[in-house]
C-alpha positions as CSV (number, residue, x, y, z in Angstrom):
1,X,92.2,84.7,98.6
2,X,91.8,85.6,95.1
3,X,94.0,84.4,92.1
4,X,95.7,88.3,91.7
5,X,96.9,87.6,95.2
6,X,98.0,84.5,95.0
7,X,101.8,84.2,95.4
8,X,102.4,88.0,95.3
9,X,106.0,89.0,96.6
10,X,105.7,91.2,99.7
11,X,108.0,93.1,101.7
12,X,107.4,93.5,105.5
13,X,109.4,96.6,106.8
14,X,109.4,97.5,110.7
15,X,111.9,97.1,113.6
16,X,109.4,95.7,116.3
17,X,110.5,91.6,115.6
18,X,106.9,90.4,117.1
19,X,105.0,92.9,115.1
20,X,107.0,91.8,112.4
21,X,106.7,88.3,112.8
22,X,102.9,88.6,113.2
23,X,102.3,90.0,110.1
24,X,105.0,87.8,108.3
25,X,103.2,84.4,109.6
26,X,99.8,85.7,108.8
27,X,100.7,86.1,105.4
28,X,102.6,83.2,104.9
29,X,99.7,81.4,106.0
30,X,97.4,83.0,103.3
31,X,99.6,82.1,100.0
32,X,102.1,85.2,100.2
33,X,105.5,85.1,99.5
34,X,107.3,87.2,102.1
35,X,110.6,88.9,102.7
36,X,111.4,90.9,106.1
37,X,113.7,93.8,107.1
38,X,113.9,95.5,110.4
39,X,115.2,98.9,108.8
40,X,115.0,101.6,106.2
41,X,118.5,100.8,104.8
42,X,117.8,97.2,104.1
43,X,114.7,97.9,102.6
44,X,115.8,100.2,100.0
45,X,118.5,97.6,99.2
46,X,116.0,94.1,99.3
47,X,113.6,96.5,96.6
48,X,116.2,97.2,94.2
49,X,117.9,93.6,94.3
50,X,114.5,91.4,94.8
51,X,111.6,91.3,92.4
52,X,108.7,92.4,94.7
53,X,105.0,93.3,94.3
54,X,104.3,94.8,97.3
55,X,106.0,96.8,100.5
56,X,104.1,97.0,104.0
57,X,106.0,99.6,105.6
58,X,106.7,101.2,109.3
59,X,107.0,104.8,110.0
60,X,109.0,104.7,112.7
61,X,112.3,103.0,111.6
62,X,115.8,103.0,112.8
63,X,118.4,105.6,111.1
64,X,115.9,105.8,107.6
65,X,113.0,106.2,108.7
66,X,109.4,105.4,106.3
67,X,109.2,108.9,105.3
68,X,113.0,109.0,103.6
69,X,112.2,105.4,102.5
70,X,109.3,106.4,100.3
71,X,110.9,109.4,99.4
72,X,113.8,108.1,98.0
73,X,111.8,104.7,97.0
74,X,110.0,107.1,94.8
75,X,112.7,108.1,92.5
76,X,113.3,105.2,91.1
77,X,110.6,102.7,91.6
78,X,106.5,103.0,91.7
79,X,106.3,99.5,93.4
80,X,103.5,99.6,95.4
81,X,103.5,100.9,99.6
82,X,101.1,100.6,102.5
83,X,101.8,102.2,105.3
84,X,101.4,100.2,108.9
85,X,102.2,102.3,111.4
86,X,100.7,103.2,115.3
87,X,100.7,106.8,113.8
88,X,97.0,108.3,113.7
89,X,97.6,112.0,113.1
90,X,96.3,113.1,110.0
91,X,99.3,115.3,109.4
92,X,101.3,112.2,109.2
93,X,99.1,110.4,106.9
94,X,98.8,112.8,103.8
95,X,102.9,113.5,104.5
96,X,103.4,109.8,104.0
97,X,100.6,109.6,101.1
98,X,101.8,112.6,99.2
99,X,105.4,111.5,99.2
100,X,104.2,108.2,97.6
101,X,102.4,105.6,99.5
102,X,99.3,104.1,97.8
103,X,97.3,103.5,101.5
104,X,97.8,103.9,105.2
105,X,96.7,101.0,107.7
106,X,97.0,102.5,111.2
107,X,98.2,99.7,114.4
108,X,96.5,98.1,115.7
109,X,94.3,96.5,112.2
110,X,92.4,93.5,111.7
111,X,94.1,91.1,109.5
112,X,90.8,91.1,107.1
113,X,91.1,94.7,106.4
114,X,95.0,94.6,105.7
115,X,94.7,91.6,103.5
116,X,91.6,93.7,101.5
117,X,94.0,96.9,101.0
118,X,96.8,94.6,99.5
119,X,94.2,92.9,96.9
120,X,93.1,96.6,96.2
121,X,96.6,97.7,95.7
122,X,98.0,95.2,94.1
123,X,95.0,94.9,91.3
124,X,95.7,98.5,90.6
125,X,99.3,97.9,90.0
126,X,99.1,95.3,87.7
127,X,95.8,96.1,85.3
128,X,95.6,93.4,82.7
129,X,93.8,95.3,80.1
130,X,92.3,98.8,81.2
131,X,89.3,99.6,79.6
132,X,88.4,102.8,78.3
133,X,84.9,102.6,80.1
134,X,84.2,102.1,84.0
135,X,80.9,100.5,85.1
136,X,80.3,100.2,88.7
137,X,76.9,98.7,88.7
138,X,74.4,101.3,87.3
139,X,77.2,103.7,86.7
140,X,79.2,104.1,83.7
141,X,81.9,106.4,83.0
142,X,82.8,106.2,79.2
143,X,86.8,108.2,79.4
144,X,87.6,108.9,76.0
145,X,84.0,110.3,75.2
146,X,83.6,111.6,79.0
147,X,80.4,110.5,78.7
148,X,78.9,109.6,83.0
149,X,75.2,107.7,82.7
150,X,73.5,106.3,85.7
151,X,71.0,103.7,84.8
152,X,71.3,104.3,81.0
153,X,70.4,108.3,81.5
154,X,73.0,110.9,81.5
155,X,74.5,113.1,84.0
156,X,75.6,116.1,82.9
157,X,78.7,117.1,84.9
158,X,80.6,120.2,84.5
159,X,84.3,120.5,83.4
160,X,85.7,120.3,87.0
161,X,83.2,117.8,88.6
162,X,84.1,115.4,85.5
163,X,88.0,115.7,86.4
164,X,86.9,114.9,90.0
165,X,85.1,112.2,89.6
166,X,87.6,110.8,86.7
167,X,90.5,111.3,89.5
168,X,88.8,109.6,92.3
169,X,87.2,106.7,89.8
170,X,90.5,106.2,88.2
171,X,92.0,105.2,91.7
172,X,89.4,102.7,93.5
173,X,89.8,102.0,97.0
174,X,93.2,104.5,97.6
175,X,93.1,107.2,99.7
176,X,93.3,110.4,97.7
177,X,94.8,113.3,100.0
178,X,92.9,116.8,99.6
179,X,96.5,118.0,98.0
180,X,96.9,115.1,95.9
181,X,93.0,116.0,94.3
182,X,93.4,120.0,94.3
183,X,96.5,119.2,92.4
184,X,95.1,116.6,89.9
185,X,91.6,118.5,89.3
186,X,92.8,122.0,89.8
187,X,96.6,121.8,88.9
188,X,100.2,122.5,90.5
189,X,99.3,125.5,91.9
190,X,97.0,124.4,94.1
191,X,97.3,122.2,97.5
192,X,95.8,124.0,100.3
193,X,92.3,125.0,99.0
194,X,90.1,122.9,101.3
195,X,86.7,124.5,100.5
196,X,87.0,124.1,96.4
197,X,87.6,120.3,97.3
198,X,84.1,120.2,99.9
199,X,82.1,122.1,97.7
200,X,82.6,119.7,94.4
201,X,82.8,116.5,96.3
202,X,79.3,117.8,98.3
203,X,77.9,118.6,94.2
204,X,79.3,115.6,92.6
205,X,77.5,113.2,95.6
206,X,74.6,115.1,94.5
207,X,74.4,114.2,91.2
208,X,75.4,110.6,91.9
209,X,73.0,110.6,94.4
210,X,75.6,109.5,96.8
211,X,74.3,109.7,100.5
212,X,77.3,110.6,102.6
213,X,75.9,108.8,105.6
214,X,75.4,106.0,103.8
215,X,78.0,106.2,101.2
216,X,78.6,103.9,98.1
217,X,80.8,105.6,95.6
218,X,82.3,108.3,97.4
219,X,83.9,108.3,101.4
220,X,85.4,111.0,103.7
221,X,88.8,110.2,105.4
222,X,88.2,113.1,107.8
223,X,91.1,115.5,108.2
224,X,93.2,113.4,105.1
225,X,91.3,113.1,101.9
226,X,88.5,110.6,100.3
227,X,88.4,107.7,98.5
228,X,86.2,106.0,95.5
229,X,84.6,102.9,96.7
230,X,83.8,100.5,94.3
231,X,86.1,98.6,91.8
232,X,84.6,98.6,88.4
233,X,84.1,95.5,86.3
234,X,84.3,94.5,82.7
235,X,81.9,96.7,80.8
């Protein structure tokens, strides 16, 4: 486990006691400090009262469901939330992510995958010194000057292509929904024009020499959105 994750305080919220114990025990064995809750009301109270770093949240909770927990939580806290749910529908995923969840993992899941998602979310939530120049192997993105280089050679992007790249690259590893990207890149009046997004993602992939069949930079989450794959290294 990475130093960034060591000792992180995680709240696991699930009304399935067997699942709750299994996840809690697996994470404790890897050095996380774990608290648990069996319903949404208890979870909200614990988040308000305890110092926590991350919430793992089931959607199908009694009384106050997971969607409502996220919506209420986002009015007063930006604590990272990863949804753990048996619900596989694209609409469910998009709804949870648009409400403010940071990632979505479908049950059953491999512990290795969950740990990787947790590490990525925890890194994003507590950057030590944000770097204005993002470096991903041979790709360099100078945010203040809006300059892109691949192997030291400049890449010309249109303003819209640049905004799309910036939105993705500054949220590495996070599942970015169609609606979120449309509003981020085109403005608050957008949210359903997925054909715009498909066109510009295709153009961006071509300029970055990214093969969608074997992606290095951008991967598609079918029906939901996209994910920028690599984490930046220090420039």
